[in-house]
C-alpha positions as CSV (number, residue, x, y, z in Angstrom):
1,M,4.8,-10.3,-29.6
2,A,4.1,-13.4,-27.7
3,E,0.7,-13.5,-26.1
4,Q,0.9,-14.2,-22.3
5,A,-1.7,-16.0,-20.4
6,W,-2.6,-15.5,-16.7
7,T,-4.4,-18.0,-14.3
8,A,-7.3,-16.6,-12.0
9,A,-4.6,-17.4,-8.9
10,E,-2.1,-15.6,-10.4
11,L,-4.1,-12.8,-11.4
12,R,-5.4,-12.5,-7.8
13,V,-1.5,-12.7,-6.5
14,E,-1.0,-9.6,-8.5
15,L,-3.8,-8.0,-7.6
16,A,-2.8,-8.4,-4.1
17,R,0.4,-7.0,-4.5
18,Y,-1.0,-4.1,-6.3
19,H,-3.5,-3.6,-3.3
20,Q,-0.5,-3.2,-1.2
21,E,1.6,-1.1,-3.3
22,L,-1.7,1.3,-3.5
23,I,-1.6,1.3,0.4
24,A,2.2,1.9,0.7
25,A,1.9,4.8,-1.9
26,E,0.1,6.4,0.6
27,N,-1.8,9.0,-1.7
28,H,-5.0,7.2,-2.0
29,R,-8.0,7.7,0.0
30,P,-9.7,4.1,1.3
31,S,-12.6,4.2,-1.0
32,T,-10.1,4.9,-3.6
33,I,-8.6,1.9,-3.3
34,A,-11.6,-0.1,-2.6
35,T,-12.6,0.7,-6.2
36,Y,-9.4,-0.2,-7.6
37,V,-9.1,-3.4,-6.0
38,Q,-12.7,-4.7,-6.5
39,H,-13.3,-3.9,-9.8
40,P,-10.8,-6.5,-10.6
41,E,-11.8,-8.7,-8.0
42,R,-15.3,-8.8,-9.7
43,F,-13.6,-9.3,-13.2
44,I,-11.7,-12.4,-12.3
45,A,-14.6,-14.0,-10.4
46,Y,-16.7,-13.3,-13.7
47,L,-13.5,-14.9,-15.7
48,E,-14.0,-18.1,-13.1
49,G,-17.9,-18.4,-13.8
50,E,-18.5,-17.2,-10.4
51,Y,-20.1,-13.8,-10.8
52,D,-22.9,-13.0,-13.4
53,P,-23.3,-9.3,-13.9
54,R,-26.9,-10.3,-15.6
55,Q,-28.2,-11.2,-12.3
56,P,-29.7,-8.8,-9.4
57,Q,-26.5,-7.9,-7.4
58,G,-24.1,-9.9,-9.7
59,R,-25.4,-13.1,-7.7
60,N,-23.1,-16.1,-8.3
61,A,-23.4,-17.6,-11.7
62,R,-23.4,-21.2,-10.2
Protein backbone atom coordinates (compact mmCIF):
# COMPACT_ATOMS: atom_id res chain seq x y z
CA MET A 1 0.00 0.00 0.00
CA ALA A 2 1.42 3.37 -1.02
CA GLU A 3 1.78 5.95 1.71
CA GLN A 4 -0.09 9.19 1.13
CA ALA A 5 1.32 12.46 2.39
CA TRP A 6 -0.76 15.56 3.05
CA THR A 7 0.29 19.15 3.53
CA ALA A 8 -1.24 21.19 6.33
CA ALA A 9 -3.01 23.30 3.71
CA GLU A 10 -4.53 20.19 2.13
CA LEU A 11 -5.63 18.93 5.53
CA ARG A 12 -7.33 22.26 6.21
CA VAL A 13 -9.16 22.13 2.88
CA GLU A 14 -10.41 18.62 3.63
CA LEU A 15 -11.36 19.58 7.17
CA ALA A 16 -13.39 22.50 5.81
CA ARG A 17 -15.12 20.12 3.40
CA TYR A 18 -15.84 17.73 6.28
CA HIS A 19 -17.20 20.64 8.34
CA GLN A 20 -19.59 21.58 5.54
CA GLU A 21 -20.75 17.98 5.19
CA LEU A 22 -21.49 17.82 8.91
CA ILE A 23 -23.57 20.99 8.65
CA ALA A 24 -25.37 19.76 5.54
CA ALA A 25 -26.26 16.47 7.21
CA GLU A 26 -28.49 18.43 9.62
CA ASN A 27 -28.31 15.70 12.24
CA HIS A 28 -25.61 17.06 14.55
CA ARG A 29 -25.83 19.68 17.25
CA PRO A 30 -23.62 22.74 16.77
CA SER A 31 -21.56 21.75 19.81
CA THR A 32 -20.94 18.31 18.30
CA ILE A 33 -19.82 19.83 15.03
CA ALA A 34 -17.51 22.21 16.90
CA THR A 35 -15.91 19.27 18.72
CA TYR A 36 -15.49 17.29 15.51
CA VAL A 37 -13.75 20.23 13.84
CA GLN A 38 -11.82 21.94 16.65
CA HIS A 39 -9.82 18.89 17.67
CA PRO A 40 -8.43 18.25 14.18
CA GLU A 41 -7.72 21.99 13.81
CA ARG A 42 -5.65 21.84 16.98
CA PHE A 43 -3.83 18.74 15.74
CA ILE A 44 -2.95 20.42 12.44
CA ALA A 45 -1.66 23.43 14.38
CA TYR A 46 0.43 21.02 16.48
CA LEU A 47 1.91 19.45 13.34
CA GLU A 48 2.90 22.91 12.12
CA GLY A 49 4.47 23.86 15.44
CA GLU A 50 1.78 26.45 16.14
CA TYR A 51 0.30 24.62 19.13
CA ASP A 52 2.08 23.18 22.14
CA PRO A 53 -0.11 21.06 24.41
CA ARG A 54 2.49 21.37 27.18
CA GLN A 55 1.92 25.11 27.45
CA PRO A 56 -0.92 26.64 29.49
CA GLN A 57 -4.02 26.76 27.32
CA GLY A 58 -1.95 25.27 24.47
CA ARG A 59 -0.38 28.62 23.71
CA ASN A 60 1.55 29.03 20.51
CA ALA A 61 4.72 27.03 20.44
CA ARG A 62 6.66 29.87 18.87
